[in-house]
N, C-alpha and C positions, 0 to 999 in steps of 0.2 A: 337696883335688885342683886342680890350675893349670887353667884354661882359657888354649886361644887363637883369640883372634878370626879373625875371613878377611880375611886381605889377599891384597887381588889383585896380580898378579905388574906387576914394575915393566918393564913396559916398559907406550910409550907406543902405542895402536893405528892401528895403518897403516889411513889411510881413502882409497881408487881416487876423485875425485871428476871427474868429466866434466866438458873443459876450459869451454868455453862456461856451461856454474851455473858458475866465475869469473872470470864478465867476460868468459870471448877470443874475440876472433872468427874461431872456428874451424868454425860451422856448414855446412855445405855452402853457402849465401847470403849467407855474411861475416858477419854479423852474431851475436852471443850472447845468449845467455841468465840474466844475472847473478845468483844468488837468495842475500839475504842469508842465509836458513840454512844451503846452503851455504856462504861464505865462513867464518861462524862457527866451524864444524867445523876450523879450521887453528888454533886457541885450545887446542882440547885435546886432536886427535888430530893423529899426522903423516900430510897429505893427501899422496893423492901424485895431483899431476894426470895425466888420458888424455884424448887423444881420437883412438878406434883408426883415424878414418877421414882426418884428415890425415894420423895418426901414419907410417898404413898408406902413401904417397905420393898418395890421387887429390886432394891441391891444395884451396887455398882459395883464390874459387869453386868448389864440382863439381857437378856432373852429380846428382842429390837420388838414391835410393838404395832400394831397398825387399824385407823378406824374401817368398820366393817360393817359395810350395813343389814341385816336380815330381820325376818319376824316383824316389821314397822321397825328398827328403832336400833340404834347405833351402840354398836360396841365396841369395845375396844380390842384386838384378839394378839394370836400371837402371832408371826409373818411365817415364822416355821415351824411352828407348832399350832393350830391354829386352835385348836382345843384351851390352848392356856385365856383366860378372858381374865384381864387385871378391873373391867368396864366399876366393879364395886370397890375394890379397891381404889380407885382414883375421883369416883364418885364423893367419897364417901370420905377421903383428904380435903376435894375444893369442898363442898361445903362444914367442915370445919375451915379453913382456911378464914374464908367468908364471911365466918360465926369472931376471926381473932383479931382481925382486921376491918375496921370498920372507922371511915367509907377509904373508897378506896380512887382514886385520880383515873391510873390510867396503867396503862399499861404497853409492857417489851417482851414479845416471845419469839422462839425461835422457831425460824422459817420451816413447813414442813410437818415439823413436830406435832405429831400427833393428841396430845394434850395440850399447846403454847402456840399452835402458831394461831397466825394470826385470820389468814384466811382463805389460806395457799394448800392447808393438811390437806392427802386428796381421801379419799370415803371410797371400797373398794366395795364390790359386790362379794360373793359365793366364791363366783366364779375366779375371781382374780381382776377380774376388768376395773376398770375407776367411773365410778359415776359421778364425780363432780372432784369441787375443794372446798373447804368449807375450812371452820374456827377448829382450832385443838378443843375437846371438851374440856379440859381446864378455864380455858380463856373463853371459850360458851358459859359456865355457868358461870363469872362472874360477870358479862355483860346482861345476863339472868339477873341476876345477884344488883347488879347499877346498868338499867335502860341509859344505850348515851358511849358507856363504856367508850375513850379511845383507846383505843390497841392497835401493834405497827411491832414490823417482825426487826428484825438487824437491818435488814437493806434499807427499805422504806427507813428507817429513822436514820440511818446517815448520807441518806440523798436529803434529808428535811428536818434537820432537829428542832430548827425553832419555828415548824408547823406543829409536831409532832406536841411541839410546849404551849406551845398555845393552843390546842386543844381538852391539855388538861390543868389549863390553868381555868379557863371558861368553863370544863366540867367543875372544879371546886369550886371555881365561884355556884356553882346551881347547888352543888350537894350542899355548901355550907345552908345556903335556904330554906331546906328538907327537902333537895328532889325533887321525886316527885309527886310528893306529902306535902308539897310546899305547897301555903296560902294563896290565896288568890291574887291579892297583891305582893305577895312577893316572885311571883313571876309573871305579871305583868313587871314588876322592876327589872327582870331578869332580860328580860325582850325587849324593854328598851336599852336598857345599856350594853350590849350586842347586834341591836340590830345595825347598825351604820355598819360594822362586822360586819356583820352574813350579808348584805349585802354586796363588796369589795367580793365574795366569795363568790356566792352563788344568789340573783333577783331571784328566778324561780325558788327556790329553796323558800326565799324569806317569806312570799308571796301565799304560799305551801305553812307554813310554822305558822304564821301570824290565828289560819285561823282549829291549830292546833293543837295554841296555848294553853287556852282555858280544855275545851273536850279534854284532848288527852295527851296529855304532856309527857307516858313516856314516847308516846310519839314525838311528839317536838322533839326531846331533847334530843333523842336519834334522828331526825328530819334534820336539825342543826349540826348535828359533829360529824357527818357525815358530809355536810357542807362543808365544815371548817379540812376535813381529810385531806382537801382538793384546795390551791396551794390560788387566788386570787391570781390574777394578771392581769397588765395593764388596761385593760378597759371596763376592769372590775375594778382598779384604785382609782379613777377616772369616774365610774359611776359615784363611787361616795363620795370622792372631794366635790365634787357636781352638786350630789342631797343636801351636805356640809354651805359648801357657799348658800346654796338660796337659803337657808335657814340666816345666814345672815343679810342677809343682802336688805332688810326691812331693816334694818337694826345698828347700820355703820354709817359714816361717809365714804362718798366714792371715794377719799385714797386711801384709805384701811383698804378696800374690798381692791383697790390697786397693785397694795403691797402683797395680798396674797395668790391674784393674777402672778405678782413679775417673783414669785419662790414654786406657784404648779409649774410656768407657763420652763423655768430652770429645773426644776424639776423632769419636767416634758425630753428639753432638750439631752439629762442626763449629768448635767451641772450642780446638779442640789441631791440631796438626797429623802427621805419619804421621810425623815423623821425632824425634818427640816419645815415638812411639810403641815408634821404635823404641830410643829412647834406654833408655828405662827397658825392652825388655827385653836389649838387652847392660847392664846394671847388672847385671836379676834372672840372666841367664844366668852368668854369675861366679861368685854369690853359688852359685849352684845347683850349682855346677861342673860343671855341661849343657856339651860340650864339645861335642858337635854340632851345640849351641842357638848361641851362642857362634862358631862354624863358620859358620855361616849367609848367605852372600851377601847374603838379603831383606834382615837386618839389616845390612851395610856397604853401599850402594850406591856405583857407582863413580863419583867423584869429576867427571866426564864427565857424569854423566849428574843433576849438581847445577850441573854448567858453566854447561845448555844447556835452564836450563830455559826456559821453561813443563813444566811435567808432564802430562801428555795427561793429557784429561776423565776425569774419576773416577780416575785412579792418585792418588800421592800431594801432590798440591796439596791431599788434602784433609785 
C-alpha cells in the first residue's frame, strides 16, 4: 500500500504584528516597544504590521485610552479625559482591516493594550475599578472574523516562538480548507491530520473536539487552538508515541518495532531528540502502509516551528 505523508498547504502564514513591537514609534507616548521575537517572525511568516490607534487617525503622540464597561457594552475612552470616545474610530479601522487582509492566520499584539492585547487588557468600570482582563478591541475583532485565530503578546511569543508558529501553521491549514465554511469531508481531513498532534497537547480536548467537528465548526477550531496554545509535556508526547506504536504493531515484524522502541528509549533517556523518534515513525509508517499515521502533522512539524526554535520547555527540545 502506498502512503501519503502530510503536506502543509503551500501558503506562507500571514501574521498581524503590532507596529510598536516591530520598532516603530507609534505608541501613545511616541515611543516603541521593539521585540526581537516579533521581528524574527518575518523570516518565516508574512508579517502584516498594524497599529489600530495610529492608523485610525488618533495621532502620535495621543492621549492614552482604556477599555471601559458601561451601558451593557465596552467603550474605549480617554484615561485622563473620559469624554474622549474612540470606539467608533477603532471599530471602523478593524472592519476595514478585516476586508483588506483575508485571511489572517495569527496575531502578536502589545500586552495590556486596549486595542491589541491578547487577553490582559484591563476593563474598567465607570468608577475606575478593574472588572476583568480580556482581549483588546482590535484583537477581538480579528477573532470574531476568524474564530480560533491564535493571538499572543510579546512575552508569550518570546517564551515559546515555536509553539505560536505551530498554532499559526495549523490555523493556516484550517483556513486553506475553507475555515468554518469548509465542507464536511475537508473538516474530517483536517481532524485526521492533526488528531495525533492534539493528543500530545490535550487528550480531553481531543475527545471534546471530535464531537464538535461536524456540529459546530467554530467551537471546534476554538477548542483546538486553545489546546495547541499549551505546550505538550513529556506525558503528552508519550501518549502520542504510544498511540502511533499501536497503529504499527500489527503491520510490522518484531525487529522493526524494536528499532522504534530503541529510539523512544533513547529519547526518554535524553540521548535522542524527539525529531529522531518522528523520523523513525515516518519511516515505519511508510513500511507498514499506515496512511493515517503517515499523514499525521505531529510527525511533520511546520518549517516555521523549526525556524523559531527554541521549542517550549518540555516540548520537542528533548
